[in-house]
N, C-alpha and C positions, 0 to 999 in steps of 0.2 A: 758609600752610604753605610752608616752604622745602624744596625737593627736593635730594637729593644727586646728584652727577654719576654717570652710569652707568660711566664709565671715567676713570682718572687718568693723567697723564703720569708718567714714571719718577721724577723727583725728588719729586713729591707722593706717589706710592705708597710710596716709600722712607720718607718722613717719617711717613706714616700707620702704617707697620709698625714704626717706631722703629729702622730700620736705615739704613745708608748706601746711596748709589746703587750703588756697586761691588758690595756684597753682594747687593743686589736683582738686579742683572744676572747675578751668579753663579747665583743661584737660578733665574732665567729660563733661563740656559744649561744648567743641570742638569735642566731639565724639571719643576722643583718649583713653578713659578709660571707660569701661562698669560698670554700677552699677545696683543693683536691689533694689526694694522698698518693704518693708514688713511693712504693717501698715503705720506709719508715719516715720519709720526709713529707711534711705538710707544706703545700705551696698555695699561694694566692694568685689565681690567673689575673693577668693585666685587665681583662674585660671585667672581672668581678670588682676590681678596685675602681674602675671607671663608673660602674653601676652604683657602687657604694657611695662615691662622692656625689653622683647625680641625685641619689636618694636623700643625702644630707642637704643638698641645695633645695630640693623640693620641700623638705621638712622646714627648713629655715624660711622659705618663701611663704609657706602656709601659716607659720607662726607670726608673721608680720601683719 
């Protein structure tokens, strides 16, 4: 059984979301996507990505 990482670096998180690195960093800066810092590395927890996508789904549903 292969396990998934608990957190992803910024380029990987952006790829998983299907957006660019710059857009992902804008979302982080806007407080819409949570990150953690370990040393000099900024990581996006898997749970934060899941919450972010759920929030986008809710926003899309509210706009319809």
